[in-house]
C-alpha positions in Angstrom: -14.7 12.7 38.6 -11.2 13.2 37.5 -10.1 13.2 34.2 -8.4 10.0 32.6 -5.0 9.5 31.7 -3.6 7.7 28.8 0.1 7.9 27.8 -0.2 7.5 24.3 1.9 10.9 23.0 4.5 8.9 21.6 2.5 6.5 19.8 1.8 6.2 16.0 -1.2 8.5 15.3 -3.6 6.3 12.7 -5.9 9.2 12.9 -3.6 10.9 10.6 -4.4 8.4 7.9 -6.9 9.7 5.2 -9.6 8.0 5.3 -10.6 8.2 1.4 -7.2 7.0 0.6 -7.2 4.3 3.0 -10.5 3.2 1.3 -9.3 3.5 -2.1 -5.8 1.4 -1.0 -8.2 -1.1 0.9 -10.4 -1.4 -2.7 -7.2 -2.0 -4.7 -5.8 -4.6 -2.2 -9.3 -6.5 -2.2 -9.5 -6.5 -6.3 -6.1 -8.3 -6.4 -6.6 -10.6 -4.0 -10.0 -11.4 -6.0 -7.9 -11.6 -9.2 -4.5 -13.1 -8.2 -5.5 -14.8 -4.6 -4.7 -13.2 -1.3 -1.0 -12.4 -0.2 -0.1 -13.5 -3.9 2.1 -10.8 -4.3 4.5 -12.0 -1.4 5.5 -14.7 -3.9 6.3 -12.4 -6.9 9.8 -13.3 -8.1 12.1 -10.2 -8.5 9.0 -8.1 -6.7 10.8 -4.8 -5.5 11.8 -4.4 -9.1 8.4 -5.0 -10.4 6.3 -3.2 -7.9 8.9 -0.4 -8.1 8.1 -0.5 -11.7 4.5 -0.9 -11.5 4.4 1.8 -8.7 5.6 4.4 -11.2 3.5 3.4 -14.0 0.5 4.5 -11.9 2.3 8.0 -11.0 3.4 8.3 -14.7 -0.4 8.2 -15.7 -1.7 10.5 -12.6 1.3 13.1 -14.1 -0.2 12.3 -17.6 -3.8 13.3 -16.1 -5.3 10.1 -16.1 -6.7 9.3 -12.5 -8.3 6.4 -12.4 -6.9 2.7 -13.5 -8.9 1.6 -17.1 -8.7 -2.0 -15.6 -10.0 -1.2 -12.2 -11.7 1.8 -12.2 -9.8 2.8 -9.1 -7.3 5.4 -8.4 -3.8 5.5 -9.7 -2.4 6.9 -6.9 -4.5 4.0 -4.6 -2.2 1.5 -7.0 1.2 3.2 -6.5 0.6 3.3 -2.7 -0.3 -0.8 -2.9 2.9 -1.3 -4.9 5.1 0.9 -2.4 3.3 -0.7 0.7 4.2 -4.3 -1.0 7.9 -3.1 -1.5 8.3 -1.6 2.4 7.0 -5.2 3.6 9.3 -6.8 1.3 12.3 -5.1 2.8 11.0 -5.5 6.4 10.5 -9.4 6.0 14.1 -9.3 4.2 15.8 -8.0 7.1 14.3 -10.0 9.6 15.4 -12.7 7.6 18.9 -11.5 7.3 18.6 -10.9 11.3 18.3 -14.7 12.4 
């Protein structure tokens, strides 16, 4: 029997994503979807500035020794990651709009 071949050396390796951090991020996103509505973040005015500020609030809470958000009970780092993901996605969408 021959060994299988798969040409995936240049593809993103999703196995590198830390599973516990990803689980926390998914929990933050689920909490937000229940509280505000699914994908509500996309409708926020000035979202790049507001999520930048929110990410920094969560990061500074971590820096001051507070690991979990008081409202959600979820890790401040996961909240900050979600904020940054929203910003990255916003810039992708904005760039695609500008290319049309």
